C-alpha positions in Angstrom: 105.9 109.2 115.3 103.2 110.6 112.8 100.1 109.0 113.2 97.4 109.1 110.4 93.5 109.2 111.7 90.7 109.0 109.0 87.1 109.0 108.8 85.1 108.3 106.1 83.0 111.5 104.3 79.2 111.3 104.8 77.2 109.5 102.3 73.7 108.9 102.3 72.6 105.9 104.3 72.7 102.4 102.4 70.0 100.2 102.4 70.0 97.7 104.8 71.1 94.1 104.1 70.7 90.9 106.1 73.8 90.1 108.2 75.9 86.6 106.9 78.5 85.5 109.1 81.8 84.0 107.3 82.4 81.4 109.7 79.4 79.5 111.3 80.4 80.1 115.3 78.2 78.1 118.3 75.9 80.5 120.4 78.3 83.5 122.3 77.0 82.0 125.2 79.1 78.8 124.9 82.2 80.5 123.4 82.4 83.8 124.8 85.7 83.9 127.0 86.5 85.6 130.2 87.0 89.4 130.0 90.5 90.9 129.8 91.3 94.2 128.7 93.1 93.0 125.5 92.8 89.9 123.3 95.1 88.8 120.5 93.9 86.6 117.9 96.4 84.8 115.5 94.8 83.2 112.5 96.9 80.3 111.8 96.9 77.9 108.9 100.0 75.8 108.5 101.9 77.8 111.0 103.4 74.7 113.3 106.9 76.1 112.3 106.5 80.2 113.0 104.1 79.8 116.0 106.5 78.4 119.0 108.4 82.0 118.3 105.8 84.2 117.9 104.0 82.5 120.8 107.1 83.0 123.2 107.4 86.3 122.2 104.2 87.8 122.3 103.7 86.4 125.7 107.1 87.9 126.7 106.3 91.1 125.6 102.0 91.0 127.3 103.7 90.1 130.7 105.3 93.3 131.7 102.2 95.1 130.4 99.5 96.9 133.0 96.5 95.5 131.0 95.7 91.7 131.1 95.5 90.0 127.8 94.7 86.6 126.0 96.3 85.4 122.9 93.7 83.3 120.6 95.4 81.1 118.0 92.5 80.2 115.6 93.8 77.1 113.6 91.9 77.4 110.0 91.7 74.1 109.1 95.6 73.5 109.4 97.1 70.1 108.0 100.4 70.3 110.0 100.6 70.6 113.5 99.5 73.9 114.2 96.7 73.3 116.6 99.1 70.7 118.7 101.9 73.2 118.3 99.5 76.2 120.1 97.9 73.7 122.6 102.0 72.8 124.0 102.3 76.4 124.4 99.2 76.8 126.8 100.5 76.8 130.3 97.7 76.4 133.2 98.5 79.4 135.7 100.4 81.3 133.1 101.5 84.7 133.0 99.2 85.4 129.9 96.1 83.5 129.2 96.5 81.6 125.7 93.5 79.6 124.2 93.2 77.3 121.2 89.8 77.6 118.7 89.2 76.2 115.5 87.6 77.6 112.1 86.8 74.9 109.8 85.9 77.1 107.1 88.6 78.2 104.9 89.7 82.1 104.3 92.0 84.3 106.5 88.9 86.1 106.7 86.4 83.5 108.5 89.6 82.9 111.0 89.6 86.3 112.2 86.1 86.6 112.3 85.6 83.7 114.2 88.1 84.9 116.9 86.8 88.7 117.0 83.2 87.5 117.3 83.7 85.5 120.2 85.6 87.8 122.1 84.1 89.4 125.3 87.2 91.6 126.0 87.5 95.4 125.8 89.7 95.6 123.2 90.0 92.6 120.6 92.2 92.7 117.6 94.7 90.5 115.5 98.2 90.0 113.8 99.5 87.6 111.8 101.8 85.1 112.8 105.0 86.0 111.2 105.1 88.9 113.1 106.3 91.1 110.3 105.2 94.2 112.7 106.8 94.1 115.8 105.0 93.1 118.9 105.8 96.1 120.5 103.5 98.2 118.1 100.8 96.9 120.9 101.8 99.7 123.5 100.9 102.5 121.2 98.0 100.4 119.9 96.3 100.0 123.3 96.9 103.8 124.2 95.5 105.0 121.7 92.2 102.3 122.1 92.4 103.6 125.9 92.2 107.7 124.4 89.0 106.8 122.6 90.0 105.4 119.2 87.5 102.8 117.5 90.1 101.2 115.2 94.1 101.2 115.4 95.8 99.6 112.6 99.5 99.2 111.4 100.6 100.9 108.3 103.5 100.0 106.3 103.0 103.0 103.9 101.4 106.0 106.2 104.0 109.1 106.7 107.0 107.6 109.0 107.0 103.9 108.1 109.6 101.8 106.6 110.9 98.5 105.1 113.3 96.9 107.3 112.8 93.6 104.5 110.5 94.6 101.9 108.4 92.3 100.0 109.6 91.2 96.2 109.1 93.1 93.5 105.8 91.3 92.5 104.4 91.5 95.8 105.2 95.1 95.7 103.6 96.2 92.5 100.4 93.7 93.0 100.0 95.6 96.3 100.5 98.8 94.8 97.6 98.1 92.3 95.7 96.8 95.4 95.8 99.9 97.4 95.2 102.4 94.0 91.8 99.6 93.8 90.8 100.1 97.7 91.3 104.1 97.8 87.6 104.5 97.1 86.5 102.3 99.7 88.4 103.4 102.6 89.0 107.1 101.8 92.4 107.9 103.7 93.8 104.8 104.5 97.3 104.3 103.2 97.5 100.5 104.0 94.7 98.3 104.6 96.8 95.0 104.2 99.3 95.0 107.1 98.3 92.4 109.2 98.0 94.4 112.8 94.8 95.9 113.7 92.9 96.1 116.8 89.5 97.9 117.8 87.2 98.5 120.1 85.0 95.3 120.6 81.4 96.3 120.5 82.3 98.3 117.1 84.2 95.9 115.7 81.7 93.3 116.3 78.9 95.4 115.1 81.1 95.7 112.0 81.9 92.1 111.3 78.2 91.0 111.3 77.7 92.3 107.9 80.9 91.4 106.5 80.6 89.1 103.6 84.0 88.5 102.3 86.0 85.3 103.9 89.5 85.7 102.2 92.3 88.1 102.4 90.3 91.2 101.1 88.2 90.7 104.5 90.4 93.5 106.1 89.2 96.2 103.2 85.7 95.1 104.1 86.0 95.1 107.6 87.5 98.9 107.9 84.9 100.3 105.0 82.2 98.8 107.7 84.0 100.8 110.4 83.8 103.8 108.2 80.3 103.5 107.5 79.7 103.5 111.3 81.4 106.7 111.6 84.7 105.5 113.4 87.9 107.1 112.6 90.7 104.8 111.7 94.0 105.3 113.5 97.4 104.3 111.5 100.5 103.9 113.2 103.3 103.9 111.0 105.6 100.6 111.5 109.1 99.4 110.7 108.1 96.3 108.7 109.7 92.7 107.8 108.8 90.8 105.2 109.6 87.3 106.1 109.8 84.2 103.8 107.0 81.1 103.9 103.9 83.5 103.7 100.5 81.8 103.0 99.4 84.3 100.8 100.1 83.4 97.0 99.9 86.0 94.2 97.6 84.0 92.2 95.5 81.6 94.3 95.0 84.3 96.6 96.0 87.5 95.0 93.3 87.2 92.0 90.2 86.3 94.2 91.4 89.4 96.6 91.0 91.8 93.7 87.8 90.0 92.7 86.3 90.6 96.0 87.5 94.2 96.3 85.7 94.8 92.8 82.3 93.0 93.9 82.6 95.6 97.0 83.0 98.6 95.0 79.7 97.9 93.6 77.7 96.4 97.0 79.0 99.0 99.6 
């Protein structure tokens, strides 16, 4: 398996900007969870149908790992039974801790930010509820973080990656255009949008505190901020499967994402 590592080229120090969190959180002293080795944030908007299998498969995988772990489901204002389904999966004294928190501000970026910023674990990251990236990818991810990586992300376009089930043609064309647009923001990174990213906690919290994007372009800004801090981004090629039922809409979410990236190009 080929692993790609990138760092941003050195650029003049940017002018400081005041941090502005995208999803208000209560003081960390009252939200920070007990420390574990690895914390997995799952942002969820109307994911009641998919969560049971996702949580079951993730718990089954984590239970046999040598590191302690926790799953954190962030209910992003769902109007279905997402929160109830997630809470029903919580088992007192279970093999893997599972916590459910909320984020009322809309946008995947807001939900991810809340999960990351309330973490007290050694390593923290997120993956999508559809599990398009195999949960087994966590094995190599944690190993890379333990070896000193700051950011480890799954990639559908790094050498060695493959599509088990590709996206529809329209999504693929839009994705190609989006990658071309983000190339200068996150140099050397093949895939900013694969929904599987993990980090050294302190490094990612420093980066998130400067992020302003709340939607699907949040990943781009987060990775750009990691690089601005001098952090290397390790890309793991994965076998990725597109699943029906994505909450991403090409028009409703795609157009604002392009607009957000254009704004980032002028501000970062």
